Every structure is written in C-alpha cells, then in structure tokens.
VMD Tcl script that builds the backbone (N, CA, C; Angstrom):
set m [mol new atoms 189]
animate dup $m
set s [atomselect $m all]
$s set {name element resname resid chain x y z} {
  {N N UNK 1 A -24.735 5.164 99.717}
  {CA C UNK 1 A -23.677 4.289 100.024}
  {C C UNK 1 A -23.056 4.855 100.677}
  {N N UNK 2 A -22.841 6.051 101.458}
  {CA C UNK 2 A -22.266 6.481 102.750}
  {C C UNK 2 A -23.086 6.115 104.121}
  {N N UNK 3 A -24.190 5.895 103.423}
  {CA C UNK 3 A -25.297 5.320 104.864}
  {C C UNK 3 A -25.196 3.862 105.099}
  {N N UNK 4 A -23.980 3.158 104.857}
  {CA C UNK 4 A -23.754 1.870 104.667}
  {C C UNK 4 A -22.973 1.552 105.856}
  {N N UNK 5 A -23.483 1.054 107.138}
  {CA C UNK 5 A -22.964 0.890 108.523}
  {C C UNK 5 A -21.798 -0.515 108.189}
  {N N UNK 6 A -22.164 -1.535 107.601}
  {CA C UNK 6 A -21.214 -2.578 107.442}
  {C C UNK 6 A -21.117 -2.750 105.941}
  {N N UNK 7 A -20.161 -3.631 106.060}
  {CA C UNK 7 A -19.500 -4.068 104.674}
  {C C UNK 7 A -20.637 -5.013 104.029}
  {N N UNK 8 A -21.605 -5.790 104.602}
  {CA C UNK 8 A -22.497 -6.354 104.301}
  {C C UNK 8 A -23.801 -5.541 103.540}
  {N N UNK 9 A -23.958 -4.611 104.299}
  {CA C UNK 9 A -24.877 -3.428 103.894}
  {C C UNK 9 A -24.444 -3.050 102.672}
  {N N UNK 10 A -23.089 -2.316 102.355}
  {CA C UNK 10 A -22.865 -2.018 101.333}
  {C C UNK 10 A -22.636 -3.260 100.259}
  {N N UNK 11 A -22.176 -4.284 100.265}
  {CA C UNK 11 A -22.271 -5.234 99.417}
  {C C UNK 11 A -23.916 -5.719 98.999}
  {N N UNK 12 A -24.730 -5.483 99.855}
  {CA C UNK 12 A -26.524 -5.464 99.254}
  {C C UNK 12 A -26.650 -4.415 98.740}
  {N N UNK 13 A -26.187 -3.129 98.885}
  {CA C UNK 13 A -26.617 -2.076 97.581}
  {C C UNK 13 A -26.214 -2.257 96.745}
  {N N UNK 14 A -24.620 -2.889 96.421}
  {CA C UNK 14 A -23.677 -2.904 95.078}
  {C C UNK 14 A -24.718 -3.962 94.530}
  {N N UNK 15 A -25.063 -4.916 94.783}
  {CA C UNK 15 A -25.777 -5.959 94.127}
  {C C UNK 15 A -26.867 -5.565 93.804}
  {N N UNK 16 A -27.688 -4.390 94.544}
  {CA C UNK 16 A -28.894 -4.185 93.708}
  {C C UNK 16 A -29.059 -3.271 92.974}
  {N N UNK 17 A -27.379 -2.714 93.066}
  {CA C UNK 17 A -27.400 -1.423 92.038}
  {C C UNK 17 A -26.750 -1.953 90.725}
  {N N UNK 18 A -25.896 -2.876 91.050}
  {CA C UNK 18 A -25.107 -3.575 89.613}
  {C C UNK 18 A -25.484 -4.719 89.176}
  {N N UNK 19 A -26.920 -5.184 89.600}
  {CA C UNK 19 A -27.455 -6.314 89.039}
  {C C UNK 19 A -26.917 -7.816 89.178}
  {N N UNK 20 A -26.441 -8.142 87.992}
  {CA C UNK 20 A -26.236 -9.316 87.790}
  {C C UNK 20 A -24.604 -9.751 87.850}
  {N N UNK 21 A -24.076 -8.299 88.361}
  {CA C UNK 21 A -22.467 -8.171 88.384}
  {C C UNK 21 A -21.575 -9.454 88.988}
  {N N UNK 22 A -20.479 -9.838 88.397}
  {CA C UNK 22 A -19.582 -10.795 89.133}
  {C C UNK 22 A -18.930 -10.154 90.317}
  {N N UNK 23 A -18.750 -11.247 91.299}
  {CA C UNK 23 A -18.540 -10.836 92.556}
  {C C UNK 23 A -16.965 -9.877 92.238}
  {N N UNK 24 A -15.961 -10.177 91.601}
  {CA C UNK 24 A -14.839 -9.500 91.169}
  {C C UNK 24 A -15.525 -8.111 90.775}
  {N N UNK 25 A -16.507 -7.854 90.190}
  {CA C UNK 25 A -17.099 -6.540 89.687}
  {C C UNK 25 A -17.475 -5.759 90.934}
  {N N UNK 26 A -17.943 -6.335 92.008}
  {CA C UNK 26 A -18.599 -5.426 93.121}
  {C C UNK 26 A -17.450 -5.062 94.028}
  {N N UNK 27 A -16.286 -5.782 94.176}
  {CA C UNK 27 A -15.553 -5.650 94.886}
  {C C UNK 27 A -14.445 -4.417 94.564}
  {N N UNK 28 A -14.852 -4.345 93.007}
  {CA C UNK 28 A -13.946 -2.774 92.479}
  {C C UNK 28 A -14.549 -1.794 92.538}
  {N N UNK 29 A -16.208 -1.863 92.222}
  {CA C UNK 29 A -16.897 -0.847 92.129}
  {C C UNK 29 A -17.006 -0.185 93.657}
  {N N UNK 30 A -17.192 -1.449 94.813}
  {CA C UNK 30 A -17.169 -0.755 96.118}
  {C C UNK 30 A -15.920 -0.216 96.453}
  {N N UNK 31 A -14.749 -0.351 95.758}
  {CA C UNK 31 A -13.338 0.170 96.290}
  {C C UNK 31 A -13.399 1.450 95.612}
  {N N UNK 32 A -14.173 1.770 94.712}
  {CA C UNK 32 A -14.209 3.294 94.127}
  {C C UNK 32 A -14.813 4.205 95.080}
  {N N UNK 33 A -15.795 3.697 96.216}
  {CA C UNK 33 A -16.135 4.278 97.060}
  {C C UNK 33 A -15.487 3.937 98.756}
  {N N UNK 34 A -14.416 3.697 98.429}
  {CA C UNK 34 A -13.326 3.637 99.695}
  {C C UNK 34 A -13.621 2.075 100.802}
  {N N UNK 35 A -14.901 1.487 100.004}
  {CA C UNK 35 A -15.007 0.132 100.912}
  {C C UNK 35 A -14.162 -0.591 100.547}
  {N N UNK 36 A -13.832 -1.549 101.122}
  {CA C UNK 36 A -12.680 -2.448 101.335}
  {C C UNK 36 A -13.432 -3.972 101.498}
  {N N UNK 37 A -13.862 -4.734 100.674}
  {CA C UNK 37 A -14.658 -5.798 100.799}
  {C C UNK 37 A -13.742 -6.944 99.892}
  {N N UNK 38 A -13.955 -8.422 99.974}
  {CA C UNK 38 A -13.486 -9.386 99.174}
  {C C UNK 38 A -14.345 -10.160 98.476}
  {N N UNK 39 A -13.969 -10.659 97.628}
  {CA C UNK 39 A -14.987 -11.873 97.199}
  {C C UNK 39 A -15.643 -12.996 97.759}
  {N N UNK 40 A -14.819 -13.139 99.144}
  {CA C UNK 40 A -15.676 -14.280 100.087}
  {C C UNK 40 A -16.789 -13.507 100.546}
  {N N UNK 41 A -16.613 -12.407 100.741}
  {CA C UNK 41 A -17.656 -11.416 101.545}
  {C C UNK 41 A -18.616 -11.191 100.961}
  {N N UNK 42 A -18.566 -10.813 99.469}
  {CA C UNK 42 A -19.505 -10.965 98.514}
  {C C UNK 42 A -20.303 -12.000 98.135}
  {N N UNK 43 A -19.689 -13.247 98.229}
  {CA C UNK 43 A -19.906 -14.651 98.069}
  {C C UNK 43 A -21.131 -14.909 99.085}
  {N N UNK 44 A -20.869 -14.607 100.457}
  {CA C UNK 44 A -21.880 -15.011 101.448}
  {C C UNK 44 A -22.664 -14.108 101.442}
  {N N UNK 45 A -22.599 -12.762 101.507}
  {CA C UNK 45 A -24.076 -11.917 101.139}
  {C C UNK 45 A -24.720 -12.550 100.508}
  {N N UNK 46 A -24.295 -12.781 98.992}
  {CA C UNK 46 A -24.943 -13.753 98.113}
  {C C UNK 46 A -26.159 -14.621 98.418}
  {N N UNK 47 A -25.278 -15.535 99.051}
  {CA C UNK 47 A -25.643 -16.667 99.702}
  {C C UNK 47 A -26.991 -16.582 100.421}
  {N N UNK 48 A -26.839 -15.560 101.475}
  {CA C UNK 48 A -27.328 -14.871 102.608}
  {C C UNK 48 A -28.832 -14.531 101.647}
  {N N UNK 49 A -28.430 -13.811 100.678}
  {CA C UNK 49 A -29.776 -13.027 100.391}
  {C C UNK 49 A -30.386 -14.374 99.339}
  {N N UNK 50 A -29.997 -15.408 98.710}
  {CA C UNK 50 A -30.785 -16.385 98.153}
  {C C UNK 50 A -31.426 -17.245 99.050}
  {N N UNK 51 A -30.592 -17.393 99.942}
  {CA C UNK 51 A -31.435 -18.394 101.161}
  {C C UNK 51 A -32.862 -17.529 101.397}
  {N N UNK 52 A -32.670 -16.507 101.970}
  {CA C UNK 52 A -33.721 -15.261 102.199}
  {C C UNK 52 A -35.005 -15.402 101.013}
  {N N UNK 53 A -34.507 -15.469 99.714}
  {CA C UNK 53 A -35.239 -15.360 98.527}
  {C C UNK 53 A -36.097 -16.768 98.508}
  {N N UNK 54 A -35.590 -18.203 98.866}
  {CA C UNK 54 A -36.080 -18.931 98.507}
  {C C UNK 54 A -37.117 -19.376 99.495}
  {N N UNK 55 A -36.564 -18.830 100.831}
  {CA C UNK 55 A -37.531 -18.981 102.327}
  {C C UNK 55 A -38.971 -18.264 101.798}
  {N N UNK 56 A -38.671 -16.856 101.304}
  {CA C UNK 56 A -39.863 -15.869 100.925}
  {C C UNK 56 A -40.970 -16.929 100.232}
  {N N UNK 57 A -40.143 -17.415 98.860}
  {CA C UNK 57 A -40.847 -18.107 97.998}
  {C C UNK 57 A -41.568 -19.046 98.604}
  {N N UNK 58 A -41.008 -20.064 99.269}
  {CA C UNK 58 A -41.551 -21.400 100.002}
  {C C UNK 58 A -42.802 -20.487 100.644}
  {N N UNK 59 A -42.637 -19.800 101.447}
  {CA C UNK 59 A -43.697 -19.052 102.621}
  {C C UNK 59 A -44.746 -19.162 101.855}
  {N N UNK 60 A -44.709 -18.089 100.327}
  {CA C UNK 60 A -45.476 -17.577 99.612}
  {C C UNK 60 A -46.668 -18.877 99.134}
  {N N UNK 61 A -45.690 -19.997 98.508}
  {CA C UNK 61 A -46.424 -21.008 97.922}
  {C C UNK 61 A -46.837 -21.793 99.068}
  {N N UNK 62 A -46.729 -21.952 100.243}
  {CA C UNK 62 A -47.410 -22.194 101.367}
  {C C UNK 62 A -48.618 -21.902 101.967}
  {N N UNK 63 A -48.668 -20.298 101.491}
  {CA C UNK 63 A -50.131 -19.734 101.811}
  {C C UNK 63 A -51.543 -19.806 100.865}
}
mol reanalyze $m
mol bondsrecalc $m
mol representation Tube
mol addrep $m
C-alpha cells in the first residue's frame, strides 16, 4: 500500500486485495491507511478495469 503513487494505484490494490467489496467498503478500507478516496473514484477505476478485462477477452477470442 505504501508504494501506491496515486489514488488509482491504491484503489486497484484495494480491489485486488478485497475481492468483491462494495465501493464504500473500499473507501473505508483505504482510509485506514491514510488514503482519502471517494466512491466516485472507486467506481471509475472499476470501470477502467472492466473495460481492460473485456478488451483482453475480445483480443483472446479473436486469436
């Protein structure tokens, strides 16, 4: 966690660590480590990760 340079990095780490946690749970979890984020930021990072996952799946299916 200490190595996260940006809030987005911290959110990605939290999502990876906390699996299917709700956005508000991610916000609370990160706050314990001194990282202030909001649910909107968590939502945007989740959307970015989902787009990347879908693009990777499409690329895999196309090969």
